[in-house]
C-alpha positions in Angstrom: 17.3 116.5 -101.7 19.7 116.7 -98.5 22.9 115.3 -98.5 21.7 112.7 -96.5 19.2 111.5 -99.1 22.1 111.6 -102.1 24.4 109.4 -99.9 21.6 107.0 -99.2 20.4 107.3 -103.1 23.8 106.4 -103.9 24.3 103.6 -102.1 21.2 101.8 -102.8 22.0 102.0 -106.2 25.6 100.9 -105.7 23.9 97.8 -104.0 21.7 97.2 -106.7 24.7 97.4 -109.1 26.6 94.8 -107.0 23.2 92.5 -107.2 23.1 92.7 -111.0 26.7 91.9 -111.6 26.7 89.1 -109.6 23.4 87.7 -111.2 25.2 88.4 -114.9 28.3 86.5 -113.6 26.2 83.3 -112.5 24.0 83.5 -115.5 27.5 83.3 -117.8 28.5 80.7 -115.7 26.5 78.3 -117.1 28.2 78.4 -120.1 31.6 79.3 -118.6 33.1 75.8 -119.6 32.3 76.1 -123.0 33.2 79.6 -123.7 35.7 79.6 -127.3 35.5 83.3 -127.6 37.6 86.0 -125.9 34.3 88.0 -125.6 32.6 85.5 -123.4 35.5 85.2 -121.2 36.3 88.8 -120.6 32.3 89.4 -120.1 32.4 86.7 -117.4 35.4 87.9 -115.8 34.6 91.4 -116.0 30.9 90.7 -114.1 32.5 89.0 -111.0 35.5 91.7 -111.2 32.9 94.7 -111.2 30.9 93.2 -108.9 34.0 93.0 -106.3 35.1 96.8 -106.6 31.1 97.5 -106.2 31.2 95.7 -103.1 34.5 96.9 -102.1 33.0 100.8 -102.1 30.4 99.2 -99.6 32.6 97.1 -97.2 36.1 97.6 -98.7 37.9 100.9 -97.5 36.7 102.6 -94.5 37.2 106.5 -96.3 35.0 105.3 -99.1 32.2 107.7 -99.0 29.8 104.8 -99.4 31.3 102.4 -96.8 28.8 101.3 -94.3 30.8 102.8 -91.4 30.4 106.4 -92.8 26.8 106.1 -93.9 25.3 104.0 -91.0 24.0 105.8 -87.7 24.7 103.5 -84.9 28.3 101.6 -86.6 28.1 99.3 -83.5 24.5 98.4 -83.8 24.9 97.8 -87.5 27.7 95.7 -87.2 26.3 93.2 -84.8 23.2 93.0 -86.8 25.3 92.2 -90.2 27.6 89.4 -88.5 24.4 88.1 -87.0 22.3 88.0 -90.0 25.7 86.2 -92.1 25.8 83.7 -89.1 29.3 84.7 -88.5 31.6 86.0 -85.8 33.4 89.2 -86.4 36.9 87.3 -86.8 34.9 85.3 -89.7 33.6 88.4 -91.4 36.8 89.9 -90.9 38.6 87.0 -92.8 35.8 86.9 -95.3 36.4 90.4 -96.2 39.8 90.1 -96.5 39.3 87.1 -99.1 37.5 89.9 -101.3 40.4 92.4 -100.5 43.3 89.8 -101.6 41.4 89.2 -104.9 40.6 92.8 -105.6 44.2 93.7 -104.7 45.7 91.0 -106.5 43.6 90.5 -109.8 41.4 93.7 -110.2 42.9 96.7 -109.0 46.3 95.6 -109.0 48.0 92.4 -110.6 50.4 89.8 -109.0 51.7 87.5 -111.2 50.5 84.0 -110.1 49.1 80.8 -111.9 45.5 81.0 -110.7 43.2 83.8 -109.4 41.3 83.0 -106.6 37.8 84.1 -106.9 35.9 84.5 -103.4 32.6 82.7 -103.3 30.2 86.1 -103.3 27.0 84.2 -102.0 28.1 86.0 -98.1 28.7 89.1 -99.9 25.5 89.1 -101.4 23.7 89.0 -98.0 25.9 91.4 -96.7 25.1 93.8 -99.6 21.3 93.1 -98.7 21.5 93.7 -95.2 23.0 97.0 -96.2 20.3 97.6 -98.9 17.7 96.7 -96.2 19.2 99.0 -93.7 19.4 102.2 -95.7 16.0 101.4 -97.6 14.1 102.0 -94.3 15.1 105.2 -94.1 14.8 106.0 -97.8 10.9 104.9 -97.8 10.1 107.6 -95.5 10.2 109.5 -99.2 7.5 108.2 -101.3 9.5 108.3 -104.6 11.6 105.2 -103.4 8.3 102.9 -103.1 8.9 101.4 -106.5 12.4 100.7 -105.4 13.3 96.8 -104.8 12.6 96.1 -101.3 14.6 92.8 -100.9 17.8 93.0 -102.6 17.9 89.2 -102.8 14.6 88.7 -104.5 15.8 91.6 -106.8 19.0 89.5 -107.6 16.9 86.4 -108.2 14.9 88.5 -111.1 17.9 89.8 -112.7 19.6 86.5 -112.9 16.0 85.0 -113.9 15.9 87.7 -116.7 19.6 87.2 -117.5 19.7 83.5 -118.1 17.5 83.3 -121.2 19.3 86.7 -122.7 22.8 84.8 -122.1 21.6 81.7 -123.5 20.3 83.1 -126.7 23.1 85.5 -127.3 25.9 82.6 -126.3 23.9 79.8 -128.6 24.0 82.9 -131.5 27.7 83.3 -131.1 28.9 79.9 -130.1 29.9 78.9 -133.6 31.8 81.9 -134.4 35.5 80.9 -134.6 37.8 83.2 -132.4 40.3 85.0 -134.7 41.9 87.6 -132.5 44.2 86.1 -129.7 
């Protein structure tokens, strides 16, 4: 395996990790207003926090090995395609990226004492990751071992969400009557 393939493979896996974490968070969100145990609150919050950390590897710090600017071969073309696919201008993209960075910096990687966390809307983040995934998968598909990998990350997210919903519903129902005893 070449060094290029190793990095592309790692980025693709991180993209899939992100999509799964978002699907878990959304599936758990169906029950979030009724959580009575710390366990469920922590699982719900952890899913979004891990998704934010995963996303930050891909779009956060420019010196991260997985950051798109270190992986794609034509940075300007990728940037233009990314913002176009998102229907955003570059300043809008920058502001959006900063909103995720703000949450990561103040609530995940570091802690800033404030009354309420501001969890960013991750729908645009999912679109951005899907764009990145499609970009690099095109290169990976030259090797037949990647033919079974998901072709569309948004579809992969949907399938993960569809699978996770009944798992969460069943697990939540089975535990909903357990009284919280640890504060």
